[in-house]
N, C-alpha and C positions, 0 to 999 in steps of 0.2 A: 780394232782391238790392240793391234801392235802399236799403233800411235799412242794410245792411252797408256800402255805398259811403258813405253819409252819416256813419255812425259812424266809418269809417276817415278821412274827411276831417276830422271833428271832432277825432280823436285827433292828427293832425299839425298842426292849426291852419290857418286860412284862408290866411294869408300864405305858409306853407311849402308848402301844397298847390298854390298857383299856380306855385311855382317847381320843383316836382317833375316829372320826366318822367312821361308817362302810364303807363309800365310799372312805376313805383314806387307808384302809387296802387292802392287796392283795386279789384278782387279779386286782381290779379296780385302786387303787392309783391315784385318780382323780387329785390331785395337781401335781403329778410327770409326768403325761402324757403330751406329747407335743401337743399343740393346733394346729388344722388344720381347719380353717374356713375362712369366708370372711374377718374378721377383721385381722387375721394374714396374709392373702394374701395381703391385702391393706398395712399393715405395711411393708411387704417385698417389695412391689412396691415402697413405699416411701423411704425405705433404699437404693434401687437400683437407685433412682432418676427418676423413671418412673411416679411418682405421687407426687405432692406437693400441700398441701392445701393452698388456698389463704387466706389472712388475710381480714376479713370483720366483719360485725355485727354478732351477735350470730345466727340470722336467716339465713344469707348468708352461714355461715360455716356449719350450720345444713343441709341446702339444698345440699351443695356440698358433704358432707359426705354421705347423703342418696343416692345421685346419684352414688357415687363411690361404695357404698355397694349394689346397686341395690335394695334399699328399697323404695317402692312407697310413695310419700308424702301423697297420698290419704288414706293410711292405718292408719292415725292418730287416736288415741284414747286418750281422756283426762281422767286422773284418779286423785283422791284425797283420801287420808286416813289420818285421824287425828292421827293415830298411826305411821305414817311414820317416819323413822329416819331423813328425810329431812324436817320435819314439819316447821322448821324455814324458809325454802325457798318456800314451797308450801302451798296453802290455797285454799278455794273454788273459789276465784276470780282469782287465778293463779295456776292452777293444773299442774301436770306433764304431758307432752305429750309423748306418746309411739308410735313408728313407727315400722312396722314389715313386714317381708315376711316369707316364710316357713323355712328359715335358720337363720335369724338374727333379732334382735330387737334393737332399739336405744331409749334411754330415754333422754328427754331434759326438763329442768326446766328453764324458762325465768329468767335470772339473776343468774343462778346457775353456 
């Protein structure tokens, strides 16, 4: 394992390795790992022509996506943070909606 770690650090170079977050270093290499989850499976279905989202209002598209990802509409939680990077879009009267199941979460901001 130590050999792999050293080889990985050598591959990115000493200066770059010092600036990388720990999760980007061997053995994790988060960004280099191939994703395998409900979203990538849905993307594969779309690429194969097995699923095509319909065009509609934001809420209609959201409901269709939640159904395709098997995320229950009833899981909705509304959140607001004045320090959010999306604070231009969200506010106490228009919070972000989060929907989730054990494997997936979907965030939606009306008008976002």
